[in-house]
N, C-alpha and C positions, 0 to 999 in steps of 0.2 A: 415644342410649341403646340402640337396637336393635343397633348395630354392636358395642357393648361386650359385649353378651350373647353374640354369636357369635365373640368373640375378635379382632375387627378394630379395636379401640380403639387409641388412640395410646399408645405406651410413654412412661413418665415421662421427662422430659428429664434428661439427665445434667449434673451440674455440671462445667463446664469452666472451669478457672482460666486466665484470660488477663490477663497483666500489661500495664501501660501501655507497658512496653518492647517487648513483643511487637507491640502495635498500632503503635507508632511505627516499629518495624523493618519491618513489612509495608507501612506507608505509604511509608517511604523507598524500599523496593524497587520499589513501584509507580511512584513518581515517577521513579526512575532508568530504569525500563523505558520510560516515556512519553517521557522526554528522548531516549533512544536511538532510539525510533521517529520522533520529530520530526527528529532529525539525519539519519536514513536518508532521510526524506521530502525534506528540504532538498537532500541530495546527489543524489537521483534527479531532483528538479526542475531542478537545475543541469545535470545530464547531458542531460536532455531539451531544455533550452534550447540547450545547445551543439550537440547533434545537429541540431536544427531549423535553427539558423543555418548549419551546415555543408551541410545538404541544400539550403537556399535558395541558397547560393552555388554549389553544384554544378549546380543546375537552371538557373541563369543562364548557365552556361558552354555555348556552342554545341557545343563538341567533346564534352562529356559527353552532351548530348542526342543527338548523332549516334551516339555509341558505343552508347547505349541502343537506338537504332533498328537498328544493325548486329547487336546481340545479340537482336533481335526482342523487346525489352521495351517494349511499347507501352502497358501499363496499370500503374498504381500503385494500391495499396489506398487507399480513400477516407480512412482515418484519416491516412495519410502526407500525402496532398494537403491535408488540413485543417491539419495541423501546419505545412507549408511555405507555406501560403497560396495554393495552386493556382498556383504559379509558372509 
């Protein structure tokens, strides 16, 4: 009551007409967006799996490891080593 006296009260809500078609359309858009996100996530997961397998194969190759030493690349980020299983 004190806030209303100083003009800080809530304004009356406006009537907004929302049809069931509008709600269903918004729901459909939301579902499509979530499906796109899931598809992107699946694609990224596949790419990471493929990359990890390729890195594992490279680290098993003696010539590749020797080339890393020649290029003075002696350390790898921890996250990479976790992905390839500390080969």
